[in-house]
A tleap script that builds the chain and sets N, CA, C and O, in Angstrom:
source leaprc.protein.ff14SB
mol = sequence {
  NMET SER LEU LEU ILE VAL ILE SER SER VAL
  ASP SER GLU LYS LYS ALA ASN LYS LEU ALA
  LYS LYS LEU VAL LYS GLU LYS LEU ALA ALA
  CYS VAL SER ILE PHE SER SER SER ILE ASN
  SER HIE TYR VAL TRP LYS ASP LYS GLN GLU
  ILE GLN GLN GLU TYR LEU MET LEU ILE LYS
  THR ILE PRO ASP ASN PHE ASN ALA LEU LYS
  ALA PHE LEU GLU LYS ASN HIE PRO TYR LYS
  THR PRO GLU ILE ILE SER PHE LYS ALA GLU
  ASP CYS ASN GLN SER TYR LEU ASN TRP VAL
  ILE GLU GLN THR LYS THR SER CSER
}
set mol.1.N position { 9.148 14.928 29.000 }
set mol.1.CA position { 8.484 15.359 27.793 }
set mol.1.C position { 7.881 14.121 27.136 }
set mol.1.O position { 8.441 13.028 27.206 }
set mol.2.N position { 6.738 14.313 26.501 }
set mol.2.CA position { 6.094 13.187 25.829 }
set mol.2.C position { 5.763 13.554 24.384 }
set mol.2.O position { 5.821 14.716 23.980 }
set mol.3.N position { 5.421 12.539 23.638 }
set mol.3.CA position { 5.034 12.705 22.243 }
set mol.3.C position { 3.537 12.976 22.177 }
set mol.3.O position { 2.747 12.296 22.831 }
set mol.4.N position { 3.157 13.958 21.396 }
set mol.4.CA position { 1.752 14.275 21.175 }
set mol.4.C position { 1.434 14.002 19.718 }
set mol.4.O position { 2.174 14.413 18.824 }
set mol.5.N position { 0.345 13.314 19.485 }
set mol.5.CA position { -0.123 13.057 18.127 }
set mol.5.C position { -1.428 13.810 17.940 }
set mol.5.O position { -2.356 13.681 18.739 }
set mol.6.N position { -1.485 14.593 16.882 }
set mol.6.CA position { -2.685 15.362 16.554 }
set mol.6.C position { -3.195 14.822 15.232 }
set mol.6.O position { -2.427 14.642 14.286 }
set mol.7.N position { -4.505 14.563 15.169 }
set mol.7.CA position { -5.078 14.114 13.906 }
set mol.7.C position { -5.995 15.186 13.349 }
set mol.7.O position { -6.684 15.901 14.077 }
set mol.8.N position { -5.975 15.265 12.041 }
set mol.8.CA position { -6.860 16.168 11.325 }
set mol.8.C position { -7.053 15.575 9.942 }
set mol.8.O position { -6.278 14.717 9.520 }
set mol.9.N position { -8.067 16.017 9.242 }
set mol.9.CA position { -8.298 15.526 7.885 }
set mol.9.C position { -8.763 16.671 7.004 }
set mol.9.O position { -9.369 17.637 7.467 }
set mol.10.N position { -8.460 16.534 5.710 }
set mol.10.CA position { -8.849 17.533 4.717 }
set mol.10.C position { -9.366 16.808 3.481 }
set mol.10.O position { -9.203 15.594 3.349 }
set mol.11.N position { -9.981 17.549 2.587 }
set mol.11.CA position { -10.641 16.938 1.433 }
set mol.11.C position { -9.766 16.747 0.201 }
set mol.11.O position { -10.268 16.324 -0.841 }
set mol.12.N position { -8.480 17.045 0.289 }
set mol.12.CA position { -7.599 16.758 -0.846 }
set mol.12.C position { -6.182 16.504 -0.342 }
set mol.12.O position { -5.751 17.050 0.674 }
set mol.13.N position { -5.479 15.665 -1.080 }
set mol.13.CA position { -4.093 15.363 -0.718 }
set mol.13.C position { -3.232 16.612 -0.884 }
set mol.13.O position { -2.303 16.825 -0.106 }
set mol.14.N position { -3.523 17.428 -1.875 }
set mol.14.CA position { -2.772 18.667 -2.103 }
set mol.14.C position { -2.882 19.596 -0.890 }
set mol.14.O position { -1.881 20.173 -0.465 }
set mol.15.N position { -4.088 19.746 -0.330 }
set mol.15.CA position { -4.282 20.595 0.851 }
set mol.15.C position { -3.564 20.010 2.059 }
set mol.15.O position { -2.982 20.748 2.854 }
set mol.16.N position { -3.603 18.685 2.202 }
set mol.16.CA position { -2.911 18.034 3.317 }
set mol.16.C position { -1.408 18.286 3.226 }
set mol.16.O position { -0.771 18.605 4.230 }
set mol.17.N position { -0.842 18.146 2.033 }
set mol.17.CA position { 0.588 18.385 1.850 }
set mol.17.C position { 0.956 19.840 2.101 }
set mol.17.O position { 2.016 20.121 2.660 }
set mol.18.N position { 0.107 20.757 1.701 }
set mol.18.CA position { 0.367 22.184 1.927 }
set mol.18.C position { 0.408 22.487 3.426 }
set mol.18.O position { 1.312 23.175 3.902 }
set mol.19.N position { -0.578 21.968 4.166 }
set mol.19.CA position { -0.595 22.166 5.617 }
set mol.19.C position { 0.627 21.517 6.266 }
set mol.19.O position { 1.261 22.110 7.138 }
set mol.20.N position { 0.954 20.298 5.836 }
set mol.20.CA position { 2.080 19.568 6.419 }
set mol.20.C position { 3.385 20.335 6.238 }
set mol.20.O position { 4.167 20.460 7.181 }
set mol.21.N position { 3.623 20.843 5.043 }
set mol.21.CA position { 4.856 21.586 4.779 }
set mol.21.C position { 4.972 22.805 5.689 }
set mol.21.O position { 6.050 23.094 6.210 }
set mol.22.N position { 3.872 23.513 5.880 }
set mol.22.CA position { 3.891 24.701 6.732 }
set mol.22.C position { 4.100 24.326 8.193 }
set mol.22.O position { 4.847 24.999 8.903 }
set mol.23.N position { 3.444 23.253 8.652 }
set mol.23.CA position { 3.588 22.827 10.044 }
set mol.23.C position { 5.029 22.454 10.369 }
set mol.23.O position { 5.540 22.807 11.431 }
set mol.24.N position { 5.682 21.743 9.460 }
set mol.24.CA position { 7.070 21.338 9.683 }
set mol.24.C position { 7.996 22.549 9.569 }
set mol.24.O position { 8.915 22.705 10.374 }
set mol.25.N position { 7.760 23.399 8.581 }
set mol.25.CA position { 8.606 24.586 8.394 }
set mol.25.C position { 8.568 25.495 9.619 }
set mol.25.O position { 9.586 26.053 10.027 }
set mol.26.N position { 7.373 25.635 10.197 }
set mol.26.CA position { 7.217 26.514 11.363 }
set mol.26.C position { 7.540 25.812 12.681 }
set mol.26.O position { 7.337 26.376 13.756 }
set mol.27.N position { 8.046 24.577 12.592 }
set mol.27.CA position { 8.449 23.777 13.755 }
set mol.27.C position { 7.297 23.495 14.728 }
set mol.27.O position { 7.514 23.274 15.919 }
set mol.28.N position { 6.082 23.508 14.199 }
set mol.28.CA position { 4.938 23.116 15.012 }
set mol.28.C position { 4.798 21.603 15.046 }
set mol.28.O position { 4.134 21.050 15.922 }
set mol.29.N position { 5.429 20.937 14.084 }
set mol.29.CA position { 5.419 19.477 14.018 }
set mol.29.C position { 6.782 19.002 13.533 }
set mol.29.O position { 7.446 19.665 12.736 }
set mol.30.N position { 7.180 17.842 14.031 }
set mol.30.CA position { 8.419 17.228 13.549 }
set mol.30.C position { 8.144 16.445 12.277 }
set mol.30.O position { 8.998 16.348 11.396 }
set mol.31.N position { 6.945 15.888 12.193 }
set mol.31.CA position { 6.585 15.034 11.062 }
set mol.31.C position { 5.065 15.032 10.914 }
set mol.31.O position { 4.330 15.040 11.902 }
set mol.32.N position { 4.618 15.021 9.685 }
set mol.32.CA position { 3.189 14.856 9.399 }
set mol.32.C position { 3.061 13.708 8.414 }
set mol.32.O position { 3.560 13.786 7.292 }
set mol.33.N position { 2.396 12.650 8.830 }
set mol.33.CA position { 2.154 11.511 7.950 }
set mol.33.C position { 0.767 11.666 7.351 }
set mol.33.O position { -0.212 11.899 8.061 }
set mol.34.N position { 0.698 11.534 6.041 }
set mol.34.CA position { -0.570 11.696 5.332 }
set mol.34.C position { -0.925 10.365 4.696 }
set mol.34.O position { -0.125 9.787 3.960 }
set mol.35.N position { -2.116 9.883 4.979 }
set mol.35.CA position { -2.589 8.667 4.344 }
set mol.35.C position { -2.927 9.026 2.905 }
set mol.35.O position { -3.873 9.774 2.659 }
set mol.36.N position { -2.161 8.498 1.951 }
set mol.36.CA position { -2.305 8.918 0.564 }
set mol.36.C position { -3.533 8.334 -0.119 }
set mol.36.O position { -3.931 8.816 -1.179 }
set mol.37.N position { -4.132 7.323 0.456 }
set mol.37.CA position { -5.418 6.836 -0.039 }
set mol.37.C position { -6.499 7.516 0.782 }
set mol.37.O position { -6.411 7.601 2.007 }
set mol.38.N position { -7.501 7.990 0.100 }
set mol.38.CA position { -8.548 8.704 0.833 }
set mol.38.C position { -9.339 7.749 1.714 }
set mol.38.O position { -9.407 6.546 1.463 }
set mol.39.N position { -9.928 8.318 2.742 }
set mol.39.CA position { -10.826 7.597 3.630 }
set mol.39.C position { -12.215 8.203 3.438 }
set mol.39.O position { -12.338 9.341 2.985 }
set mol.40.N position { -13.231 7.469 3.771 }
set mol.40.CA position { -14.587 7.999 3.698 }
set mol.40.C position { -15.039 8.395 5.094 }
set mol.40.O position { -15.063 7.568 6.006 }
set mol.41.N position { -15.394 9.656 5.256 }
set mol.41.CA position { -15.904 10.143 6.537 }
set mol.41.C position { -17.410 10.340 6.411 }
set mol.41.O position { -17.897 10.964 5.469 }
set mol.42.N position { -18.130 9.794 7.377 }
set mol.42.CA position { -19.591 9.923 7.425 }
set mol.42.C position { -19.936 10.836 8.595 }
set mol.42.O position { -19.473 10.612 9.714 }
set mol.43.N position { -20.745 11.865 8.346 }
set mol.43.CA position { -21.089 12.815 9.398 }
set mol.43.C position { -22.337 13.599 8.993 }
set mol.43.O position { -22.799 13.519 7.855 }
set mol.44.N position { -22.868 14.354 9.950 }
set mol.44.CA position { -24.002 15.240 9.685 }
set mol.44.C position { -23.488 16.670 9.731 }
set mol.44.O position { -22.825 17.063 10.691 }
set mol.45.N position { -23.791 17.448 8.700 }
set mol.45.CA position { -23.401 18.856 8.622 }
set mol.45.C position { -24.604 19.645 8.132 }
set mol.45.O position { -25.169 19.354 7.078 }
set mol.46.N position { -24.989 20.655 8.917 }
set mol.46.CA position { -26.149 21.490 8.603 }
set mol.46.C position { -27.393 20.632 8.332 }
set mol.46.O position { -28.097 20.812 7.339 }
set mol.47.N position { -27.631 19.694 9.254 }
set mol.47.CA position { -28.799 18.811 9.232 }
set mol.47.C position { -28.860 17.866 8.039 }
set mol.47.O position { -29.925 17.330 7.733 }
set mol.48.N position { -27.747 17.656 7.368 }
set mol.48.CA position { -27.720 16.749 6.219 }
set mol.48.C position { -26.608 15.727 6.418 }
set mol.48.O position { -25.476 16.079 6.749 }
set mol.49.N position { -26.944 14.462 6.212 }
set mol.49.CA position { -25.911 13.434 6.327 }
set mol.49.C position { -24.999 13.510 5.114 }
set mol.49.O position { -25.451 13.588 3.972 }
set mol.50.N position { -23.689 13.484 5.397 }
set mol.50.CA position { -22.681 13.636 4.358 }
set mol.50.C position { -21.735 12.439 4.350 }
set mol.50.O position { -21.540 11.781 5.371 }
set mol.51.N position { -21.156 12.169 3.196 }
set mol.51.CA position { -20.044 11.233 3.048 }
set mol.51.C position { -18.989 11.997 2.255 }
set mol.51.O position { -19.244 12.446 1.138 }
set mol.52.N position { -17.806 12.139 2.842 }
set mol.52.CA position { -16.746 12.939 2.225 }
set mol.52.C position { -15.470 12.124 2.128 }
set mol.52.O position { -15.060 11.501 3.108 }
set mol.53.N position { -14.841 12.118 0.975 }
set mol.53.CA position { -13.515 11.528 0.879 }
set mol.53.C position { -12.531 12.513 1.482 }
set mol.53.O position { -12.529 13.697 1.144 }
set mol.54.N position { -11.692 12.008 2.382 }
set mol.54.CA position { -10.738 12.868 3.069 }
set mol.54.C position { -9.381 12.189 3.151 }
set mol.54.O position { -9.251 10.984 2.936 }
set mol.55.N position { -8.380 12.991 3.468 }
set mol.55.CA position { -7.018 12.524 3.664 }
set mol.55.C position { -6.649 12.793 5.116 }
set mol.55.O position { -6.692 13.931 5.584 }
set mol.56.N position { -6.289 11.741 5.808 }
set mol.56.CA position { -5.989 11.816 7.232 }
set mol.56.C position { -4.538 12.209 7.447 }
set mol.56.O position { -3.635 11.682 6.797 }
set mol.57.N position { -4.325 13.145 8.370 }
set mol.57.CA position { -2.983 13.582 8.733 }
set mol.57.C position { -2.704 13.193 10.178 }
set mol.57.O position { -3.505 13.471 11.070 }
set mol.58.N position { -1.565 12.552 10.402 }
set mol.58.CA position { -1.072 12.274 11.750 }
set mol.58.C position { 0.084 13.232 11.983 }
set mol.58.O position { 1.130 13.125 11.344 }
set mol.59.N position { -0.110 14.158 12.894 }
set mol.59.CA position { 0.855 15.217 13.148 }
set mol.59.C position { 1.587 14.898 14.441 }
set mol.59.O position { 0.973 14.812 15.504 }
set mol.60.N position { 2.917 14.720 14.347 }
set mol.60.CA position { 3.721 14.379 15.524 }
set mol.60.C position { 4.412 15.627 16.050 }
set mol.60.O position { 5.119 16.323 15.322 }
set mol.61.N position { 4.189 15.893 17.337 }
set mol.61.CA position { 4.726 17.095 17.957 }
set mol.61.C position { 4.922 16.850 19.450 }
set mol.61.O position { 4.904 15.712 19.918 }
set mol.62.N position { 5.109 17.937 20.183 }
set mol.62.CA position { 5.228 17.867 21.637 }
set mol.62.C position { 4.066 18.642 22.262 }
set mol.62.O position { 3.514 19.541 21.627 }
set mol.63.N position { 3.692 18.307 23.491 }
set mol.63.CA position { 2.563 18.987 24.129 }
set mol.63.C position { 2.692 20.511 24.190 }
set mol.63.O position { 1.691 21.219 24.085 }
set mol.64.N position { 3.909 21.018 24.357 }
set mol.64.CA position { 4.104 22.472 24.429 }
set mol.64.C position { 3.675 23.187 23.154 }
set mol.64.O position { 3.384 24.383 23.187 }
set mol.65.N position { 3.631 22.479 22.039 }
set mol.65.CA position { 3.264 23.082 20.759 }
set mol.65.C position { 1.767 23.027 20.458 }
set mol.65.O position { 1.317 23.617 19.476 }
set mol.66.N position { 0.997 22.332 21.282 }
set mol.66.CA position { -0.394 22.086 20.908 }
set mol.66.C position { -1.204 23.363 20.684 }
set mol.66.O position { -1.896 23.471 19.672 }
set mol.67.N position { -1.137 24.322 21.590 }
set mol.67.CA position { -1.962 25.525 21.419 }
set mol.67.C position { -1.612 26.291 20.148 }
set mol.67.O position { -2.505 26.772 19.450 }
set mol.68.N position { -0.330 26.408 19.844 }
set mol.68.CA position { 0.083 27.096 18.619 }
set mol.68.C position { -0.307 26.289 17.389 }
set mol.68.O position { -0.734 26.858 16.385 }
set mol.69.N position { -0.166 24.975 17.459 }
set mol.69.CA position { -0.550 24.113 16.345 }
set mol.69.C position { -2.055 24.204 16.098 }
set mol.69.O position { -2.503 24.306 14.956 }
set mol.70.N position { -2.815 24.166 17.167 }
set mol.70.CA position { -4.274 24.273 17.051 }
set mol.70.C position { -4.668 25.621 16.448 }
set mol.70.O position { -5.527 25.675 15.568 }
set mol.71.N position { -4.060 26.690 16.905 }
set mol.71.CA position { -4.355 28.023 16.355 }
set mol.71.C position { -3.988 28.089 14.877 }
set mol.71.O position { -4.717 28.675 14.077 }
set mol.72.N position { -2.855 27.486 14.515 }
set mol.72.CA position { -2.442 27.445 13.114 }
set mol.72.C position { -3.486 26.726 12.265 }
set mol.72.O position { -3.886 27.224 11.213 }
set mol.73.N position { -3.929 25.549 12.725 }
set mol.73.CA position { -4.926 24.798 11.961 }
set mol.73.C position { -6.252 25.544 11.879 }
set mol.73.O position { -6.893 25.557 10.828 }
set mol.74.N position { -6.662 26.158 12.968 }
set mol.74.CA position { -7.924 26.909 12.939 }
set mol.74.C position { -7.858 28.061 11.934 }
set mol.74.O position { -8.867 28.410 11.322 }
set mol.75.N position { -6.688 28.642 11.767 }
set mol.75.CA position { -6.522 29.760 10.832 }
set mol.75.C position { -6.330 29.295 9.385 }
set mol.75.O position { -6.858 29.918 8.464 }
set mol.76.N position { -5.581 28.208 9.177 }
set mol.76.CA position { -5.167 27.796 7.837 }
set mol.76.C position { -5.913 26.613 7.241 }
set mol.76.O position { -5.790 26.342 6.046 }
set mol.77.N position { -6.671 25.918 8.043 }
set mol.77.CA position { -7.389 24.736 7.578 }
set mol.77.C position { -8.514 25.156 6.640 }
set mol.77.O position { -9.159 26.176 6.884 }
set mol.78.N position { -8.768 24.402 5.579 }
set mol.78.CA position { -9.821 24.788 4.638 }
set mol.78.C position { -11.252 24.612 5.169 }
set mol.78.O position { -12.191 25.152 4.585 }
set mol.79.N position { -11.429 23.871 6.260 }
set mol.79.CA position { -12.773 23.653 6.795 }
set mol.79.C position { -13.135 24.737 7.804 }
set mol.79.O position { -12.274 25.260 8.512 }
set mol.80.N position { -14.413 25.060 7.857 }
set mol.80.CA position { -14.901 26.019 8.857 }
set mol.80.C position { -14.739 25.451 10.260 }
set mol.80.O position { -14.400 26.173 11.198 }
set mol.81.N position { -14.984 24.156 10.395 }
set mol.81.CA position { -14.836 23.464 11.673 }
set mol.81.C position { -13.859 22.304 11.485 }
set mol.81.O position { -14.276 21.174 11.230 }
set mol.82.N position { -12.556 22.582 11.612 }
set mol.82.CA position { -11.588 21.511 11.365 }
set mol.82.C position { -11.544 20.493 12.502 }
set mol.82.O position { -11.778 20.814 13.667 }
set mol.83.N position { -11.240 19.277 12.125 }
set mol.83.CA position { -11.005 18.211 13.103 }
set mol.83.C position { -9.608 18.429 13.675 }
set mol.83.O position { -8.621 18.425 12.941 }
set mol.84.N position { -9.534 18.617 14.981 }
set mol.84.CA position { -8.249 18.750 15.669 }
set mol.84.C position { -8.361 17.935 16.947 }
set mol.84.O position { -8.956 18.378 17.930 }
set mol.85.N position { -7.788 16.750 16.925 }
set mol.85.CA position { -7.868 15.830 18.060 }
set mol.85.C position { -6.450 15.441 18.446 }
set mol.85.O position { -5.653 15.044 17.597 }
set mol.86.N position { -6.141 15.557 19.728 }
set mol.86.CA position { -4.792 15.205 20.159 }
set mol.86.C position { -4.840 14.117 21.225 }
set mol.86.O position { -5.809 13.976 21.971 }
set mol.87.N position { -3.761 13.361 21.261 }
set mol.87.CA position { -3.584 12.388 22.335 }
set mol.87.C position { -2.099 12.161 22.549 }
set mol.87.O position { -1.301 12.198 21.613 }
set mol.88.N position { -1.751 11.926 23.806 }
set mol.88.CA position { -0.363 11.638 24.139 }
set mol.88.C position { -0.091 10.173 23.845 }
set mol.88.O position { -0.904 9.297 24.141 }
set mol.89.N position { 1.059 9.933 23.262 }
set mol.89.CA position { 1.479 8.555 23.013 }
set mol.89.C position { 1.820 7.923 24.360 }
set mol.89.O position { 2.554 8.504 25.158 }
set mol.90.N position { 1.293 6.755 24.601 }
set mol.90.CA position { 1.570 6.044 25.850 }
set mol.90.C position { 3.062 5.755 25.993 }
set mol.90.O position { 3.637 5.865 27.075 }
set mol.91.N position { 3.659 5.388 24.883 }
set mol.91.CA position { 5.057 5.016 24.911 }
set mol.91.C position { 5.617 5.148 23.500 }
set mol.91.O position { 4.899 4.939 22.522 }
set mol.92.N position { 6.863 5.486 23.397 }
set mol.92.CA position { 7.553 5.494 22.111 }
set mol.92.C position { 9.036 5.359 22.385 }
set mol.92.O position { 9.492 5.574 23.509 }
set mol.93.N position { 9.791 5.002 21.353 }
set mol.93.CA position { 11.221 4.851 21.599 }
set mol.93.C position { 11.856 6.213 21.860 }
set mol.93.O position { 11.500 7.213 21.237 }
set mol.94.N position { 12.788 6.228 22.780 }
set mol.94.CA position { 13.399 7.469 23.247 }
set mol.94.C position { 14.106 8.220 22.125 }
set mol.94.O position { 14.065 9.450 22.086 }
set mol.95.N position { 14.748 7.505 21.223 }
set mol.95.CA position { 15.468 8.196 20.152 }
set mol.95.C position { 14.501 8.940 19.231 }
set mol.95.O position { 14.817 10.030 18.755 }
set mol.96.N position { 13.324 8.358 18.976 }
set mol.96.CA position { 12.326 9.058 18.154 }
set mol.96.C position { 11.804 10.288 18.899 }
set mol.96.O position { 11.687 11.364 18.312 }
set mol.97.N position { 11.495 10.136 20.170 }
set mol.97.CA position { 11.022 11.261 20.970 }
set mol.97.C position { 12.068 12.378 21.001 }
set mol.97.O position { 11.726 13.552 20.862 }
set mol.98.N position { 13.336 12.016 21.180 }
set mol.98.CA position { 14.403 13.023 21.174 }
set mol.98.C position { 14.438 13.767 19.849 }
set mol.98.O position { 14.626 14.983 19.824 }
set mol.99.N position { 14.258 13.045 18.748 }
set mol.99.CA position { 14.247 13.665 17.426 }
set mol.99.C position { 13.073 14.635 17.285 }
set mol.99.O position { 13.239 15.739 16.766 }
set mol.100.N position { 11.886 14.225 17.745 }
set mol.100.CA position { 10.715 15.100 17.688 }
set mol.100.C position { 10.968 16.376 18.495 }
set mol.100.O position { 10.676 17.480 18.033 }
set mol.101.N position { 11.503 16.217 19.681 }
set mol.101.CA position { 11.796 17.382 20.532 }
set mol.101.C position { 12.775 18.318 19.815 }
set mol.101.O position { 12.566 19.531 19.780 }
set mol.102.N position { 13.831 17.757 19.250 }
set mol.102.CA position { 14.834 18.568 18.551 }
set mol.102.C position { 14.221 19.302 17.351 }
set mol.102.O position { 14.527 20.471 17.119 }
set mol.103.N position { 13.372 18.631 16.604 }
set mol.103.CA position { 12.780 19.215 15.397 }
set mol.103.C position { 11.734 20.287 15.700 }
set mol.103.O position { 11.435 21.124 14.848 }
set mol.104.N position { 11.187 20.260 16.897 }
set mol.104.CA position { 10.120 21.211 17.231 }
set mol.104.C position { 10.592 22.305 18.174 }
set mol.104.O position { 9.796 23.144 18.598 }
set mol.105.N position { 11.866 22.306 18.504 }
set mol.105.CA position { 12.409 23.351 19.366 }
set mol.105.C position { 12.328 24.681 18.661 }
set mol.105.O position { 12.596 24.786 17.464 }
set mol.106.N position { 11.959 25.682 19.405 }
set mol.106.CA position { 11.988 27.043 18.866 }
set mol.106.C position { 12.904 27.890 19.724 }
set mol.106.O position { 13.179 27.551 20.876 }
set mol.107.N position { 13.361 28.952 19.182 }
set mol.107.CA position { 14.279 29.812 19.930 }
set mol.107.C position { 13.553 30.720 20.913 }
set mol.107.O position { 14.187 31.385 21.732 }
set mol.108.N position { 12.219 30.750 20.834 }
set mol.108.CA position { 11.480 31.645 21.743 }
set mol.108.C position { 11.211 31.009 23.073 }
set mol.108.O position { 10.602 31.631 23.943 }
savepdb mol mol.pdb
quit
């Protein structure tokens, strides 16, 4: 089993915290770290260049949870097109990985 990190961002710290609480409660993530200082995202949306202050979320989970986590974000995220990017951690300490696995276990 490996550690999966999913990144997403939202336009307010309150929305990030709301998503994080639900993700952890539903065992889709063991931990969600939110950068409490906003970042500036530059992008084009509907043919217009935008600059948006956002709050970055680092969502720690396991690969088996990715599809459910992605579906959750697509349903609950405030953006029409949410950022959902995942990558496997190359390496992490075994005790942390064990904790993530334990926290994301479901009975199903």
